[in-house]
C-alpha positions as CSV (number, residue, x, y, z in Angstrom):
1,X,-15.6,-19.3,21.2
2,X,-18.2,-21.9,20.9
3,X,-17.7,-25.6,19.6
4,X,-20.0,-24.8,16.6
5,X,-18.7,-26.2,13.2
6,X,-19.2,-24.2,9.9
7,X,-19.0,-24.7,6.3
8,X,-17.8,-22.4,3.5
9,X,-17.7,-23.2,0.1
10,X,-16.2,-26.6,-0.3
11,X,-14.7,-26.6,3.1
12,X,-16.8,-28.4,5.8
13,X,-16.3,-29.0,9.6
14,X,-14.6,-25.7,10.2
15,X,-13.9,-24.1,13.7
16,X,-14.6,-20.4,14.1
17,X,-10.9,-19.7,13.5
18,X,-10.8,-21.8,10.3
19,X,-13.9,-20.0,9.0
20,X,-12.3,-16.7,9.6
21,X,-9.2,-17.8,7.9
22,X,-11.0,-18.9,4.8
23,X,-13.2,-15.8,4.6
24,X,-10.0,-13.7,4.9
25,X,-8.3,-15.7,2.1
26,X,-11.5,-15.3,-0.1
27,X,-11.7,-11.6,0.6
28,X,-8.0,-11.1,-0.2
29,X,-8.5,-12.9,-3.6
30,X,-11.6,-10.6,-4.3
31,X,-9.8,-7.5,-3.6
32,X,-6.4,-7.8,-5.2
33,X,-6.6,-7.1,-8.9
34,X,-4.8,-4.9,-11.6
35,X,-4.8,-1.8,-9.4
36,X,-2.9,-3.6,-6.7
37,X,-0.2,-4.5,-9.3
38,X,0.1,-0.9,-10.3
39,X,0.4,0.1,-6.6
40,X,3.1,-2.4,-5.8
41,X,4.9,-1.3,-8.9
42,X,4.7,2.3,-7.9
43,X,6.2,1.3,-4.5
44,X,8.9,-0.8,-5.9
45,X,9.8,1.7,-8.7
46,X,9.9,4.6,-6.2
47,X,12.6,3.0,-4.1
48,X,15.9,5.1,-4.3
49,X,18.2,2.3,-5.4
50,X,19.6,3.9,-8.3
51,X,23.2,5.3,-7.6
52,X,23.8,8.9,-8.5
53,X,26.7,11.3,-7.8
54,X,26.9,14.7,-6.9
55,X,24.4,14.9,-4.0
56,X,24.9,16.8,-0.8
57,X,26.0,15.0,2.2
58,X,22.7,15.0,4.1
59,X,20.6,14.2,0.9
60,X,19.0,10.8,0.5
61,X,21.3,8.5,-1.2
62,X,20.5,7.4,-4.8
63,X,17.4,8.1,-6.8
64,X,14.6,5.9,-8.1
65,X,13.6,4.7,-11.4
66,X,10.1,6.5,-11.2
67,X,11.9,9.7,-10.5
68,X,14.4,9.4,-13.4
69,X,11.5,8.6,-15.8
70,X,9.4,11.3,-14.5
71,X,12.2,14.0,-14.6
72,X,12.9,12.8,-18.4
73,X,9.2,13.0,-19.3
74,X,8.0,16.0,-17.5
75,X,11.0,18.6,-17.7
76,X,9.0,21.6,-16.7
77,X,9.9,24.2,-14.2
78,X,7.2,25.7,-12.2
79,X,6.6,29.1,-10.5
80,X,5.7,27.7,-7.2
81,X,7.7,25.2,-5.2
82,X,6.1,21.9,-4.5
83,X,6.6,19.9,-1.3
84,X,8.2,16.4,-1.8
85,X,8.4,13.7,0.9
86,X,12.1,12.6,0.4
87,X,12.5,10.2,3.5
88,X,10.2,8.6,6.1
89,X,11.9,6.8,9.0
90,X,12.4,6.9,12.9
91,X,13.7,10.3,12.9
92,X,10.6,11.4,11.2
93,X,9.6,12.7,7.7
94,X,11.9,14.8,5.6
95,X,10.2,17.2,3.1
96,X,12.1,19.0,0.3
97,X,10.8,21.5,-2.1
98,X,11.2,21.5,-5.9
99,X,9.9,23.6,-8.9
100,X,10.7,20.6,-11.2
101,X,7.5,19.0,-12.0
102,X,9.1,15.7,-13.0
103,X,10.8,15.5,-9.6
104,X,7.6,16.1,-7.7
105,X,5.8,13.4,-9.9
106,X,8.7,10.9,-9.3
107,X,8.7,11.5,-5.6
108,X,4.9,11.2,-5.3
109,X,4.6,7.9,-7.2
110,X,5.7,5.3,-4.3
111,X,3.5,7.3,-1.7
112,X,0.4,7.0,-4.0
113,X,1.2,3.2,-4.3
114,X,1.5,3.0,-0.5
115,X,-2.0,4.8,-0.1
116,X,-3.7,2.4,-2.6
117,X,-2.2,-0.7,-0.8
118,X,-3.1,0.5,2.8
119,X,-6.8,1.2,1.3
120,X,-6.7,-2.4,0.2
121,X,-5.6,-3.9,3.4
122,X,-8.3,-1.8,5.2
123,X,-11.0,-3.1,2.8
124,X,-9.8,-6.7,3.1
125,X,-9.8,-6.6,6.8
126,X,-13.3,-4.9,6.9
127,X,-14.9,-7.1,4.4
128,X,-13.4,-10.2,6.2
129,X,-14.9,-9.1,9.6
130,X,-18.3,-8.3,8.0
131,X,-18.5,-11.5,6.1
132,X,-17.4,-13.5,8.9
133,X,-19.9,-12.1,11.4
134,X,-22.8,-12.6,8.8
135,X,-21.9,-16.4,8.8
136,X,-20.8,-17.0,12.5
137,X,-23.0,-17.6,15.5
138,X,-23.3,-14.6,17.9
139,X,-21.0,-16.4,20.3
140,X,-18.2,-16.4,17.7
141,X,-18.5,-13.1,16.2
142,X,-15.8,-10.5,16.1
143,X,-16.8,-7.0,17.7
144,X,-16.7,-4.1,15.3
């Protein structure tokens, strides 16, 4: 890294690391919006933290608010069995099948939220590096 000093917005006399930090904060601010709140809500509402009785011993303990609501709003039985991811952990991914549309939707909500949050994290990182490299001297640039 060079001893070059930078300016970014109202910030003056920044080192290359400081510039990268302020660019990252600015790109995060730009990216986060209403869809991120929905994605975070989907992840949180999809957590299996509502206790339920009558499950098999090897079943995932509890159910989620999203699953309860989806089962109530979409009580349709399908002809085909749809795959649901029921658990992700160190032992791998557990998949179950259901004919209940509400159960499928309820189990899918947290994973859709996680995909949106992962997309946002990727875009923040990519936009940060691109913007930083546009502002920084060649010696301070981050390789892509």
